[in-house]
C-alpha positions as CSV (number, residue, x, y, z in Angstrom):
1,M,89.8,29.3,15.2
2,S,91.3,31.1,12.3
3,L,94.8,32.1,11.0
4,T,96.1,32.7,14.5
5,L,94.0,30.6,16.8
6,G,93.3,26.9,17.4
7,T,95.2,24.8,14.9
8,G,95.4,27.7,12.4
9,P,98.6,28.1,10.4
10,F,100.0,31.0,12.5
11,S,98.6,29.9,15.9
12,G,101.8,28.4,17.2
13,K,99.9,25.0,17.2
14,S,99.4,24.5,13.5
15,G,97.5,21.4,12.5
16,G,99.3,21.2,9.2
17,T,102.7,21.4,7.6
18,F,104.3,23.9,5.3
19,N,106.6,23.3,2.3
20,F,109.3,25.5,3.7
21,D,111.4,25.9,6.8
22,T,109.1,27.5,9.3
23,S,112.0,28.8,11.3
24,V,112.0,31.8,9.0
25,L,108.7,32.8,10.5
26,K,108.5,34.9,13.6
27,P,107.1,33.0,16.6
28,H,104.5,35.8,17.1
29,T,102.8,36.7,13.8
30,L,101.0,40.0,13.1
31,Y,98.9,40.3,9.9
32,F,97.2,43.7,9.2
33,E,94.7,43.7,6.4
34,D,91.9,45.8,4.8
35,S,88.3,44.8,5.6
36,P,85.7,45.6,3.0
37,K,82.9,45.8,5.6
38,R,81.4,49.0,6.9
39,V,81.8,48.8,10.7
40,R,80.2,50.9,13.5
41,V,80.6,50.9,17.2
42,V,78.0,52.4,19.5
43,F,78.2,53.6,23.2
44,N,75.2,55.0,25.2
45,G,73.2,55.6,22.1
46,E,76.1,57.5,20.3
47,T,77.9,56.2,17.2
48,V,81.5,56.5,18.3
49,A,83.1,55.3,15.1
50,D,81.8,54.6,11.6
51,S,84.1,53.5,8.8
52,R,84.1,52.0,5.4
53,R,87.9,51.9,5.5
54,M,88.5,49.3,8.2
55,K,91.6,47.4,9.1
56,L,91.6,44.0,10.8
57,L,94.6,42.9,12.9
58,H,95.3,39.1,13.3
59,E,97.8,38.2,16.0
60,T,99.1,34.8,17.2
61,G,96.9,33.4,20.0
62,L,94.4,36.4,19.9
63,L,91.1,37.1,18.4
64,P,91.1,39.5,15.4
65,V,90.7,43.2,16.3
66,Y,89.1,46.0,14.2
67,Y,91.1,49.2,13.8
68,F,89.4,52.4,12.7
69,P,91.1,55.3,10.8
70,E,91.4,58.2,13.2
71,A,89.3,60.4,10.8
72,D,86.4,58.0,11.2
73,V,86.3,58.2,15.0
74,R,84.4,61.0,16.7
75,A,87.2,62.7,18.5
76,E,84.9,64.8,20.7
77,L,83.8,61.6,22.5
78,L,87.3,60.6,23.3
79,E,89.2,61.8,26.4
80,P,93.0,61.2,26.6
81,T,94.2,59.3,29.7
82,D,97.6,58.8,31.3
83,H,97.2,55.0,30.9
84,T,99.8,53.3,28.7
85,T,100.8,49.7,27.9
86,R,103.7,48.2,26.0
87,C,103.4,45.3,23.6
88,P,106.8,43.7,22.7
89,F,105.5,43.1,19.1
90,K,103.6,46.4,18.4
91,G,105.0,49.1,20.7
92,D,103.7,51.6,23.2
93,A,99.9,52.1,23.3
94,S,98.1,55.4,24.2
95,Y,94.6,55.3,25.6
96,W,91.4,57.2,25.6
97,S,88.2,57.0,27.6
98,V,84.9,57.2,25.8
99,R,82.3,59.6,27.2
100,A,78.8,59.8,25.8
101,G,76.1,61.5,27.8
102,D,76.2,60.4,31.4
103,R,78.4,57.4,30.8
104,I,82.1,56.9,30.5
105,A,84.1,53.8,29.4
106,E,87.5,54.1,31.0
107,N,90.5,53.4,28.8
108,A,88.2,51.9,26.2
109,A,90.2,52.9,23.1
110,W,93.9,52.7,22.2
111,S,96.3,53.4,19.4
112,Y,100.0,52.9,18.6
113,P,101.2,56.4,17.5
114,E,104.8,55.1,17.0
115,P,104.6,51.4,16.4
116,L,107.8,49.3,16.4
117,E,109.8,49.2,13.2
118,D,108.8,45.6,12.3
119,A,105.2,46.0,13.4
120,P,102.4,46.6,10.9
121,P,101.6,50.2,10.0
122,L,99.3,50.8,12.9
123,A,99.9,54.6,13.3
124,G,96.8,56.6,12.5
125,Y,94.3,53.9,13.6
126,I,92.3,53.5,16.8
127,A,90.9,50.3,18.3
128,F,88.2,49.7,21.0
129,Y,87.7,47.1,23.6
130,W,84.8,45.1,22.4
131,D,83.1,44.5,25.7
132,K,83.4,48.1,26.8
133,M,81.2,49.3,24.0
134,D,77.4,48.7,23.9
135,A,77.0,47.4,20.3
136,W,79.0,46.7,17.2
137,Y,77.6,46.5,13.6
138,E,79.0,45.0,10.4
139,E,77.0,46.7,7.7
140,D,73.5,46.7,9.3
141,E,73.8,43.5,11.3
142,E,74.8,43.6,15.0
143,V,77.8,41.4,15.8
144,T,78.4,40.0,19.2
145,V,81.5,38.6,21.1
146,H,84.2,39.6,18.6
147,P,84.6,40.4,14.9
148,R,83.6,37.8,12.4
149,D,86.9,36.4,11.0
150,P,87.1,36.2,7.2
151,Y,89.2,33.1,7.6
152,H,86.7,31.3,9.8
153,R,84.2,28.9,8.2
154,I,81.4,26.6,9.4
155,D,79.9,23.7,7.4
156,V,77.1,21.6,8.8
157,L,76.7,18.3,6.9
158,D,74.1,15.6,7.2
159,S,75.7,12.2,8.0
160,S,74.8,8.5,8.5
161,R,77.8,7.7,10.6
162,H,77.2,5.5,13.7
163,V,78.0,7.7,16.7
164,R,78.1,6.4,20.2
165,I,78.9,8.6,23.2
166,S,79.8,7.3,26.7
167,V,80.4,9.2,29.9
168,N,82.1,7.5,32.9
169,G,81.6,4.1,31.2
170,E,77.8,4.6,30.6
171,L,76.3,5.0,27.1
172,V,74.6,8.3,27.0
173,A,73.8,8.8,23.3
174,E,73.7,6.8,20.1
175,T,72.7,7.8,16.6
176,R,73.0,7.1,12.9
177,R,71.7,10.5,11.9
178,P,74.1,13.1,13.3
179,K,74.7,16.4,11.8
180,I,78.5,17.1,11.8
181,L,79.6,20.7,12.3
182,F,83.0,21.4,10.8
183,E,84.5,24.6,12.0
184,T,87.8,26.2,11.2
185,S,90.6,24.9,13.5
186,L,88.3,23.1,15.8
187,P,87.4,19.4,16.2
188,P,84.4,18.1,14.3
189,R,81.3,18.4,16.5
190,Y,78.6,15.7,16.4
191,Y,75.1,17.2,16.9
192,I,72.6,14.6,17.9
193,P,68.8,14.6,17.8
194,P,67.4,14.8,21.3
195,E,65.5,11.5,20.8
196,D,68.8,9.7,20.4
197,V,70.1,11.0,23.8
198,R,69.3,9.6,27.2
199,R,67.8,12.9,28.4
200,E,67.0,11.5,31.8
201,L,70.8,11.7,32.5
202,L,70.9,15.4,31.6
203,V,70.7,18.1,34.3
204,P,70.0,21.7,33.1
205,S,72.7,24.2,33.9
206,D,72.6,27.9,34.4
207,S,75.7,28.2,32.2
208,S,75.6,29.8,28.7
209,S,78.0,31.0,26.1
210,E,77.8,33.0,22.9
211,C,79.4,32.5,19.5
212,P,79.2,35.2,16.8
213,Y,78.7,32.4,14.2
214,K,76.4,30.0,16.0
215,G,74.4,31.9,18.6
216,V,73.8,31.6,22.4
217,A,74.2,28.1,23.8
218,S,72.4,26.5,26.7
219,Y,74.1,23.8,28.7
220,W,73.4,20.5,30.6
221,S,75.5,18.5,33.0
222,V,75.5,14.7,32.7
223,E,74.9,12.3,35.6
224,A,76.4,8.9,34.6
225,G,78.6,6.3,36.1
226,G,77.9,7.6,39.6
227,E,79.5,11.0,38.8
228,T,78.4,14.4,37.4
229,A,80.2,15.8,34.4
230,K,79.5,19.6,34.5
231,D,78.4,21.5,31.4
232,L,79.2,18.6,29.1
233,V,76.3,19.1,26.6
234,W,75.1,22.1,24.8
235,S,72.5,23.2,22.3
236,Y,71.6,26.3,20.3
237,P,67.8,26.8,20.8
238,E,67.9,29.8,18.3
239,A,70.9,29.2,16.1
240,R,72.3,31.9,13.8
241,R,72.3,31.6,10.1
242,D,75.5,29.7,9.7
243,A,74.4,27.0,12.2
244,Q,70.6,26.7,11.6
245,K,70.9,23.1,10.7
246,V,72.0,22.2,14.3
247,E,69.3,24.2,16.0
248,G,67.8,22.3,18.9
249,L,70.3,19.4,18.5
250,L,72.5,18.2,21.4
251,C,76.3,18.2,21.2
252,F,78.9,16.7,23.6
253,F,82.5,18.0,24.2
254,N,84.7,15.4,22.3
255,E,87.4,16.4,24.7
256,R,85.6,15.0,27.8
257,V,83.7,11.9,26.6
258,D,84.4,8.5,25.0
259,L,83.4,8.9,21.4
260,E,83.0,6.1,18.9
261,V,82.4,6.8,15.2
262,D,81.6,3.8,13.0
263,G,83.0,1.5,15.6
264,E,86.3,3.3,16.0
265,K,87.2,5.0,19.3
266,Q,88.2,8.6,18.7
267,E,91.2,10.2,20.4
268,R,90.2,13.1,22.7
269,P,91.3,16.4,21.1
270,K,93.3,18.9,23.1
271,T,91.6,22.3,23.2
272,Q,90.8,25.0,25.6
273,W,87.8,22.9,26.7
274,S,89.9,19.8,27.7
275,E,89.8,18.7,31.3
């Protein structure tokens, strides 16, 4: 959902066109850039790394990854391991486990001491597996799921479009007051007031997901047309700053419903959430 994901320009599935022959581009793109943010990573109550000189690596098909200068990582908390991996685009990676107090995160940090010649200048930097650490901070705000991408944007706009949503041939929602969430490299999402949804067709689900930009989502399945469509609807009961205008509203996966906007049936987009 940025430069290298979704329909981003270097994702491999770009939603736009360039004004040059794209065959000059490598099919797998790496972009290594400075980040102006102070970033900290914490494990078992210890700050493992703290830097104001961060780098961010963007790579085709992958989420961005923070890289810390070696000097900004607490070397006494790292234990070298025999584990190695090879990336055909970056080179051979060496690994460390992170030990803090009575806990250890195995092979949680890595670096490329001798990156490939045509790779970015990764030598001298260390990265950490996001989920193996306890907490990440950009400045003094905790960040979850993955780094916030500087090329990712969310706009929530009030709209008077006439939106109708059907599931298995049965009308489930209809509104003329949606809020439309436009998010980088993703289909527009139509958030609908609960009063405009046939909530008797919704079945609460135990599923949840988390987005670093929007928050933690709750889900519902839909029973319509004699069938059950699992986890088709979601809402953010406590939306984060970028998405506060859609807090408490209901949204359906465009990929899995029949969506009409102003009387025109919309094509189902192809994304990771498609059936």
